N, C-alpha and C positions, 0 to 999 in steps of 0.2 A: 472592615467587611470584605470577603473574599469576592472578587469578581466572578460572573457567572460564565460557565464553559458551556459552549454551544457545540454540538456534534452535528455535522452536515455532511451531504456528499461532496467528495473532492471535485474541483473543477480545474480546467486546464489553466486558467490564471493563477491557480495555486503552485504551478509548477516550481517556479524559482524558490519560493518559501519552502517547499518539501525537499527540494535539493538541499538548500541550506541546514534545513532541519536534520536530514540524514547525515550531513557532514560533521555535524556536532554529537551525533549519536555513536559513540565508540563502543563496541561491544568485544567480548572476549575477556580472558584472564590475563595470563602472562604475554600472550600474543593479542596485541589490539588490531580489531578489524574496523574499517571504515569503508563503507559503501559508497562509489560515485556513480550516480544515475544520471548525470548531466550528459546531454543536454535535454534530455526528455525523461521525466521521472516517471510518466505513465507508460513508456515504451514496452517494458516488461509485461505489464498486466495486459496489453492489447492482444497478447498472443491467445487469450482465452475468452471464448464467447461469453461466458456468464462470470464476470467479475465485478466486485464491488468495492469501492475505496471511499473512506471516511476521514475526515479530519476534525481534530478538536480545535476549537478557537476560543481564544480569551482576549477580551479587549480588540478584537479584530485581527488578531495575530494568531497564526498557526502554531500550536504548541504540541500537537501530536497527530499521528496518522495510523490508521489500521485497514486493512483490506482482507478480502477472501475472494476464492474463486471456486467453482465446481469443475472439476476435470474428469475426463474418462479415465476408468479403471479397466485394464486388460488383464485377463489371467489365462495363460496358456494361448495367448493370440486372440481370445474372444473378449468382446467388451462386455465387462459385467454392469458396470454403470454408465449410462451415457448421459451427459448434462442435458442433452435435447429432450429426453424423457421425463426431466424433473419438473 
């Protein structure tokens, strides 16, 4: 029987598990890309006011991560979408 997968908000204490997971995730075809977000996996996301990151957990281990953010959209120097208004 398969274990239950739990989706929950990412927490600061997930930092090392997320860095380890990122280093296992090779992307690309002929050129392999590996990201190194150490020592702070969350640093890139803190630049945005509205960001949410979730982890998938199985048997207490982080097995996946996903996130999203809402950013300002500027057209010809004018803000068309402002996250503050959403």
